[in-house]
N, C-alpha and C positions, 0 to 999 in steps of 0.2 A: 560463694563456695568457701568452706572452711579449709584452712591450711594446717598442716602439722609441721613441726620443726624437729629435726633429729640430727644426729651426727654419727659418722662411721667410727667405730672403735678399733684400735689396734688389737690384735689377738693377745690375750693373756693366758698364762699357763695354770695359774693357781687362784683359788678363791678362798678367803678366810671363812671358816665355818662357825666361829665364835669370836666375840670381841677380844682384843688383845691390848694390853697396857704395858708401856715401857717408860721408865723415868729417865729422861734425858737431862743434860746439863744446860739446856737452852732456857734462858729466862727472858720473858717478854713482858710488855706493858699490859697486854690484853690477850685473852684466848683467841685463837685463830684456827682456821681449817677449811675443809671442803665438806659442806653438809652431807651427812649420810655416809661419808667415807672415812675421814680422818680429822681429828682435832688435836691441836697442840695447846695445852693449857699454859697459862702465863707462868706457872711454877715448873714447867718442863715436862709435865706428864703428857706423853704421846698416847692417844687413844685411837686405835684402828678398829673399825667396826665390822661386824659380821657381814659378809658379802663383798668386802673389799677384794678387788682382783689385782694381781701383780704378776709380772713375768718371771719372777724368780731370778736365780743367778743368770747373768748375761755374759755373752762373749764365749771364747773358747774354753768352756769349763763343763763340769759335770754337776748336775743338780743332786747334791747329797744332803742328808738330814742336817749335818753340821753347818750348812750354808743357808738353810731356809729361813730361820728366824732373822738372821742378819740381813738377808735380801729383802724381807718384808719391811723391817724398820727403815732400811736404806731407801727403798723405793717410796715409802710414805713420806720421808723427809725430802727426797728429790721432788716429789709431786708438790709439796708445799712450796718449795723454791720455785719450780716452774710456774705455779699458779700465783706467784708473787705474794704468798701469804707470810713467808719469812724471807729474810735477806739472803742473797746468794753467797754471803760470807760463810754461811753454815754448810756449804758443800764439803769443805775440808773436814768439819766435825762429823758429817754423815759418813764420809769415806772411812775415817778413823773408827767410828762406832761400828761399822760393818766388820772391820778387822777384829775389833775387840770381842764382839758378840760371837763371831765365828770361832775364835780361840776358846771362849767360854763354853761353846757347844761341842768342843772336842776336835776342831780342825787343827792340823799341824801348824806350827808357827811359820814354817816355810810357805805352805800353801796360803795361809792368811796374809802373809807379807806380799805374795804374788797377787792375790785378790786386791789388796789395798792399792798397790801400784797400778794395777789395771784400771780400777775405777778412778784413781787420781789422775791418770793420764788420759783416759778415754771416756770416762763417765760424763754424761752431760745432764746438767740440771737446768739448762736454759731453755726458754721457749723456742720452739722451732716453728716459724711462721708457715712453713710448707707442710706441717704435720696435718694429715687429713682428719685427725681426731679433733682438731680445732675448727674445722669448717662446718658452719651451720647450713643445713640444706632445707629448703621448703618444698612441699609437695601439696597438691598434685602439680 
């Protein structure tokens, strides 16, 4: 009997409809990433591919246009940290980058400051062993 392997996914709110590129200040020895979803080039170029799904702004906040690009880049970097593709030391950089992109996109400095402190204190880029999205299931 043939078996299939699959995993349950957490619900995401948004899906990227075209590739997006962002130049970070992260410099690596080699390109890294999660195939078909996100690549971080050794020169810092972050490539997020069409079809990438993310949950947008998290926590007690409102999903506004000035928050979307920052949440996309932030979530992609957090995913790379969780998947151990880049070191967890980059969490602080990802949090600060979220702040800066939100201001660039027109968010008030006060709200961007609030967002930064919320992810700094409560954002998690570590693996969660109890996360059902990491559980591989076989069937039948």
